[in-house]
N, C-alpha and C positions, 0 to 999 in steps of 0.2 A: 240168664234172663235179664232183659234190659232194666227192669225195675230195680234189681239188685245194684246195678251200676249207678242208677239214678240215686238210690239211697246213699251210696258211698260218696257220690259227688255232692249231695246235699250236706252231708256231714263235713266234707272238706271245705265247702264254701262257708258254712256257719262257723266252723272252728276258726277259719281264717279271719273273719270279721270280729270274732269274740275277743281277739287280742286287743283291738282298739277299744272295745267296751271295757275290758279289764283295767285299763289305765284309769278309768273313772269309777267303775263299779264292779269290783271283783265278783261279788255274789251274783249279779245279773249275768255276767259273762259265764260263770260256772253253770248257772241254771240253763242258759241258752245251749251250752255244750251238752249238758246232760239230757235235755229234752230232744235235741237232734239225734244224739246217739241212741236214745231210747226208741225214737221213731224208727231208726234204721234196724235196730236189733229186733224189735217187735214185728216190724214189717217182714223181715227175713224169716222169722219164726212162723209168722202167719202164713206165708206163702207155702211152706212145707207142711203145715199142720193139717189135721183132718177135721171135718165137720164143724162142730160148735167152737172148738178151740181156734179154728182158722179165723172165723169171724171175730171172735173176742180179741185175738192178737192183732188183727188188722185194724180193729176199732181203737185199740190202745195205741197203735202206730199213728193213726190219724190224729188222735187227741194229743199225742206228744208233738207231732208236727205242728198242730195248731198252737200249742204252747210256745213252740219255737217262733212262730210268726208273731205272736204277741210280744215275746221278748225283743224281737227285732223292732217292732213298733215302739216299744217303750224306750229302747236304746236311741232310736231316732228322735223321739219326743224330748228326751233329756239332752239331746245334742251330742251324744257319744258317737253317732254314725251320721255320715252325710246321707241325704235323702236318696241319691242315686245308688250308693253302696247298699243301703238297706233294701231298696227295691230289687236290685239284682239278686241278693240273697233270698228275699221273699219270693221272687219268681221261681227260683229253684225249689224252694220248700212247697210252694203252691202246686207246682207240677207233680210233685211226689204225692201230695194229698189227693189230687184228682185220680191218679192211678190206683192208689190204695183204696179209695172209696169204691171204685168200680170192682176191684178184686173182692172187697168185703161184701158187696151187695148184689153182685150179678147173680142171675138165676140160671 
């Protein structure tokens, strides 16, 4: 499934920029990594789950991805990441959010 590849790519990108964040704020970098990993793991679990658990896991994945977006925004606001770097990572996360949302709420 393409979304599984997208989830892995999102984690790769976020973990890549988290190294720069960690030089300034180790806690923020760790939270960013945990949130992106959680989004990927919950997203994968939700794709294969049945009925109510499916939506619940996909919603968890969306929320963790949104947390990742906020961590990227905070890192940029604090000057830990360049605007362009954060935007590239955020675009990757945002594309995953859109797909997960459709998977969670399609009828």
